[in-house]
Structures are given as C-alpha cells and as structure tokens.
RONU-839661 format. One record per residue: residue in three letters; residue number from 0; chain; x, y, z of N, C-alpha, C, O in turn. Coordinates in nm, 4 decimals, always signed. Layout:
<atoms>
  residuo  num  cadena        nX        nY        nZ       caX       caY       caZ        cX        cY        cZ        oX        oY        oZ
      Ala  NUM       A         X         Y         Z         X         Y         Z         X         Y         Z         X         Y         Z
...
</atoms>
This chain:
<atoms>
  residuo  num  cadena        nX        nY        nZ       caX       caY       caZ        cX        cY        cZ        oX        oY        oZ
      Unk    0       A   +0.0842   -0.1169   +0.0000   +0.0000   +0.0000   +0.0000   +0.0892   +0.1239   +0.0000   +0.1894   +0.1271   +0.0714
      Unk    1       A   +0.0547   +0.2263   -0.0789   +0.1335   +0.3475   -0.0855   +0.0732   +0.4548   +0.0038   -0.0477   +0.4577   +0.0269
      Unk    2       A   +0.1592   +0.5427   +0.0535   +0.1154   +0.6540   +0.1364   +0.0770   +0.7693   +0.0451   +0.1638   +0.8299   -0.0177
      Unk    3       A   -0.0512   +0.8001   +0.0368   -0.0974   +0.9061   -0.0522   -0.0646   +1.0446   +0.0016   -0.0793   +1.1430   -0.0709
      Unk    4       A   -0.0205   +1.0552   +0.1268   +0.0162   +1.1837   +0.1840   +0.1652   +1.2120   +0.1696   +0.2127   +1.3163   +0.2145
      Unk    5       A   +0.2396   +1.1207   +0.1078   +0.3827   +1.1417   +0.0885   +0.4042   +1.2571   -0.0092   +0.3297   +1.2722   -0.1060
      Unk    6       A   +0.5060   +1.3377   +0.0169   +0.5352   +1.4524   -0.0681   +0.5850   +1.4064   -0.2045   +0.6585   +1.3083   -0.2159
      Unk    7       A   +0.5440   +1.4779   -0.3057   +0.5872   +1.4537   -0.4422   +0.7065   +1.5453   -0.4670   +0.7012   +1.6634   -0.4329
      Unk    8       A   +0.8146   +1.4927   -0.5259   +0.9291   +1.5771   -0.5599   +0.9306   +1.5975   -0.7102   +0.9297   +1.5017   -0.7875
      Unk    9       A   +0.9328   +1.7239   -0.7504   +0.9305   +1.7610   -0.8911   +1.0594   +1.8360   -0.9212   +1.0872   +1.9393   -0.8603
      Unk   10       A   +1.1377   +1.7844   -1.0146   +1.2630   +1.8487   -1.0537   +1.2336   +1.9501   -1.1633   +1.1669   +1.9194   -1.2621
      Unk   11       A   +1.2848   +2.0723   -1.1440   +1.2658   +2.1784   -1.2428   +1.4015   +2.2352   -1.2820   +1.5018   +2.2122   -1.2144
      Unk   12       A   +1.4030   +2.3095   -1.3915   +1.5231   +2.3759   -1.4401   +1.4967   +2.5266   -1.4441   +1.3820   +2.5689   -1.4300
      Unk   13       A   +1.5999   +2.6076   -1.4629   +1.5783   +2.7522   -1.4724   +1.4778   +2.7915   -1.5811   +1.4136   +2.8961   -1.5708
      Unk   14       A   +1.4639   +2.7099   -1.6834   +1.3669   +2.7362   -1.7899   +1.2227   +2.7357   -1.7370   +1.1355   +2.7988   -1.7967
      Unk   15       A   +1.1966   +2.6655   -1.6261   +1.0617   +2.6536   -1.5696   +1.0238   +2.7704   -1.4778   +0.9122   +2.7740   -1.4260
      Unk   16       A   +1.1143   +2.8646   -1.4572   +1.0885   +2.9769   -1.3671   +1.0118   +3.0877   -1.4372   +1.0258   +3.1011   -1.5588
      Unk   17       A   +0.9320   +3.1676   -1.3685   +0.9080   +3.1655   -1.2253   +0.8260   +3.0431   -1.1853   +0.7419   +2.9951   -1.2613
      Unk   18       A   +0.8521   +2.9948   -1.0663   +0.7900   +2.8731   -1.0169   +0.6576   +2.9037   -0.9475   +0.6502   +2.9914   -0.8615
      Unk   19       A   +0.5542   +2.8308   -0.9858   +0.4276   +2.8398   -0.9151   +0.3671   +2.7013   -0.9051   +0.3994   +2.6121   -0.9836
      Unk   20       A   +0.2791   +2.6842   -0.8079   +0.2108   +2.5564   -0.7890   +0.0618   +2.5826   -0.7759   +0.0202   +2.6760   -0.7073
      Unk   21       A   -0.0176   +2.5008   -0.8410   -0.1627   +2.5053   -0.8240   -0.2150   +2.3645   -0.7994   -0.3324   +2.3354   -0.8219
      Unk   22       A   -0.1257   +2.2780   -0.7529   -0.1606   +2.1393   -0.7261   -0.1104   +2.0505   -0.8371   -0.1766   +2.0404   -0.9404
      Unk   23       A   +0.0046   +1.9846   -0.8210   +0.0656   +1.9091   -0.9298   -0.0151   +1.7876   -0.9765   +0.0062   +1.7394   -1.0878
      Unk   24       A   -0.1056   +1.7383   -0.8950   -0.1830   +1.6207   -0.9348   -0.3236   +1.6567   -0.9802   -0.4058   +1.5679   -1.0026
      Unk   25       A   -0.3520   +1.7839   -0.9940   -0.4861   +1.8285   -1.0301   -0.4874   +1.8935   -1.1666   -0.3842   +1.9371   -1.2175
      Unk   26       A   -0.6051   +1.8992   -1.2247   -0.6246   +1.9803   -1.3433   -0.6221   +2.1257   -1.2970   -0.6404   +2.1525   -1.1782
      Unk   27       A   -0.5999   +2.2196   -1.3885   -0.5903   +2.3597   -1.3477   -0.7205   +2.4111   -1.2857   -0.7164   +2.5036   -1.2046
      Unk   28       A   -0.8328   +2.3552   -1.3206   -0.9598   +2.4047   -1.2681   -0.9920   +2.3537   -1.1286   -1.0754   +2.4138   -1.0610
      Unk   29       A   -0.9294   +2.2450   -1.0818   -0.9664   +2.1923   -0.9508   -0.8494   +2.1847   -0.8527   -0.8560   +2.1112   -0.7542
      Unk   30       A   -0.7440   +2.2589   -0.8786   -0.6297   +2.2608   -0.7878   -0.6498   +2.3638   -0.6772   -0.7565   +2.4239   -0.6647
      Unk   31       A   -0.5464   +2.3827   -0.5983   -0.5516   +2.4854   -0.4953   -0.5176   +2.6206   -0.5584   -0.4774   +2.6246   -0.6747
      Unk   32       A   -0.5325   +2.7311   -0.4852   -0.4968   +2.8615   -0.5419   -0.3513   +2.8630   -0.5887   -0.2641   +2.8040   -0.5248
      Unk   33       A   -0.3260   +2.9304   -0.6999   -0.1890   +2.9383   -0.7527   -0.1032   +3.0187   -0.6565   -0.1379   +3.1307   -0.6191
      Unk   34       A   +0.0087   +2.9607   -0.6172   +0.1016   +3.0268   -0.5276   +0.2398   +3.0255   -0.5925   +0.2877   +2.9212   -0.6371
      Unk   35       A   +0.3038   +3.1440   -0.5973   +0.4390   +3.1532   -0.6508   +0.5369   +3.1187   -0.5403   +0.5217   +3.1633   -0.4266
      Unk   36       A   +0.6368   +3.0396   -0.5738   +0.7323   +2.9898   -0.4753   +0.8705   +3.0492   -0.5017   +0.9242   +3.0338   -0.6114
      Unk   37       A   +0.9288   +3.1167   -0.4026   +1.0578   +3.1832   -0.4204   +1.1756   +3.0873   -0.4033   +1.2427   +3.0878   -0.3001
      Unk   38       A   +1.1994   +3.0070   -0.5033   +1.3062   +2.9072   -0.4954   +1.4410   +2.9712   -0.5262   +1.4499   +3.0644   -0.6061
      Unk   39       A   +1.5447   +2.9206   -0.4625   +1.6815   +2.9682   -0.4848   +1.7571   +2.8680   -0.5711   +1.7146   +2.7536   -0.5875
      Unk   40       A   +1.8684   +2.9120   -0.6253   +1.9514   +2.8265   -0.7110   +1.9878   +2.6965   -0.6397   +2.0238   +2.6966   -0.5220
      Unk   41       A   +1.9779   +2.5865   -0.7125   +2.0170   +2.4531   -0.6647   +1.9620   +2.4211   -0.5253   +2.0359   +2.3776   -0.4371
      Unk   42       A   +1.8335   +2.4428   -0.5068   +1.7722   +2.4170   -0.3771   +1.6333   +2.3556   -0.3954   +1.5902   +2.3283   -0.5075
      Unk   43       A   +1.5643   +2.3346   -0.2832   +1.4291   +2.2814   -0.2857   +1.3376   +2.3739   -0.2070   +1.3822   +2.4509   -0.1219
      Unk   44       A   +1.2077   +2.3647   -0.2375   +1.1056   +2.4392   -0.1649   +0.9777   +2.3570   -0.1693   +0.9502   +2.2888   -0.2680
      Unk   45       A   +0.8994   +2.3637   -0.0620   +0.7738   +2.2889   -0.0544   +0.6566   +2.3846   -0.0680   +0.6604   +2.4964   -0.0166
      Unk   46       A   +0.5535   +2.3407   -0.1367   +0.4317   +2.4185   -0.1511   +0.3568   +2.4180   -0.0179   +0.3360   +2.3113   +0.0398
      Unk   47       A   +0.3157   +2.5357   +0.0327   +0.2451   +2.5399   +0.1603   +0.1034   +2.4829   +0.1543   +0.0457   +2.4522   +0.2586
      Unk   48       A   +0.0460   +2.4681   +0.0346   -0.0888   +2.4143   +0.0205   -0.0922   +2.2619   +0.0120   -0.1652   +2.1958   +0.0858
      Unk   49       A   -0.0113   +2.2072   -0.0798   -0.0220   +2.0631   -0.1059   +0.1005   +1.9834   -0.0622   +0.0962   +1.8604   -0.0612
      Unk   50       A   +0.2091   +2.0505   -0.0261   +0.3281   +1.9809   +0.0202   +0.4184   +1.9297   -0.0893   +0.5195   +1.8659   -0.0600
      Unk   51       A   +0.3851   +1.9556   -0.2158   +0.4736   +1.9140   -0.3253   +0.6084   +1.9811   -0.3074   +0.6154   +2.0992   -0.2733
      Unk   52       A   +0.7156   +1.9064   -0.3303   +0.8509   +1.9591   -0.3144   +0.9089   +1.9806   -0.4537   +0.9095   +1.8901   -0.5372
      Unk   53       A   +0.9575   +2.1020   -0.4768   +1.0198   +2.1371   -0.6043   +1.1695   +2.1477   -0.5827   +1.2150   +2.2097   -0.4866
      Unk   54       A   +1.2459   +2.0869   -0.6726   +1.3916   +2.0901   -0.6663   +1.4422   +2.1588   -0.7931   +1.4212   +2.1105   -0.9043
      Unk   55       A   +1.5091   +2.2719   -0.7739   +1.5662   +2.3454   -0.8870   +1.7085   +2.2985   -0.9101   +1.7921   +2.3036   -0.8198
      Unk   56       A   +1.7358   +2.2526   -1.0317   +1.8697   +2.2109   -1.0729   +1.9223   +2.3194   -1.1655   +1.8872   +2.3248   -1.2834
      Unk   57       A   +2.0069   +2.4057   -1.1105   +2.0619   +2.5158   -1.1889   +2.0495   +2.6475   -1.1137   +2.0110   +2.6516   -0.9968
      Unk   58       A   +2.0834   +2.7558   -1.1847   +2.0853   +2.8894   -1.1265   +1.9533   +2.9616   -1.1520   +1.8990   +2.9575   -1.2624
      Unk   59       A   +1.9031   +3.0273   -1.0489   +1.7794   +3.1056   -1.0583   +1.8157   +3.2507   -1.0864   +1.7894   +3.3378   -1.0034
      Unk   60       A   +1.8747   +3.2779   -1.2001   +1.9196   +3.4126   -1.2356   +1.7989   +3.4981   -1.2742   +1.7161   +3.4584   -1.3561
      Unk   61       A   +1.7913   +3.6152   -1.2137   +1.6876   +3.7103   -1.2516   +1.5493   +3.6781   -1.1994   +1.4547   +3.7501   -1.2314
      Unk   62       A   +1.5332   +3.5747   -1.1215   +1.4032   +3.5399   -1.0642   +1.4114   +3.5481   -0.9129   +1.5179   +3.5280   -0.8547
      Unk   63       A   +1.3000   +3.5774   -0.8500   +1.2966   +3.5899   -0.7033   +1.2228   +3.4740   -0.6432   +1.2090   +3.4661   -0.5211
</atoms>
C-alpha cells in the first residue's frame, strides 16, 4: 500500500521559472490557489498548500 500523503518531488530547471504551484496532481480548474514559490539556485522548496517539493537544478538568475 502506498502513502498518498507522501510529498511529491518535482525536478525543475531555470527554464521553468518563475515557479508556481496550483496542485501538481490536479487539473488547473480543480487545484488549490496558484502560489508563486521563491526558490533559490540549486535548492528545494515545498508548496504550503499541497506539500509538493520542487527541486531546482541550476541557477535562478533574474528570478525571485
């Protein structure tokens, strides 16, 4: 049996910035409110709504 509450880790690149989450497992119409996440270069950040973890591989140049 899998734990459905386990955090999902999503790897992103600088091309995917600015980073926002509206629920990675939902369609855009039924996700949580869109929240922009201030990720730093080569780091991770978790969404405060759904707990999805985003990992940026690369430099976040010019983005906050």
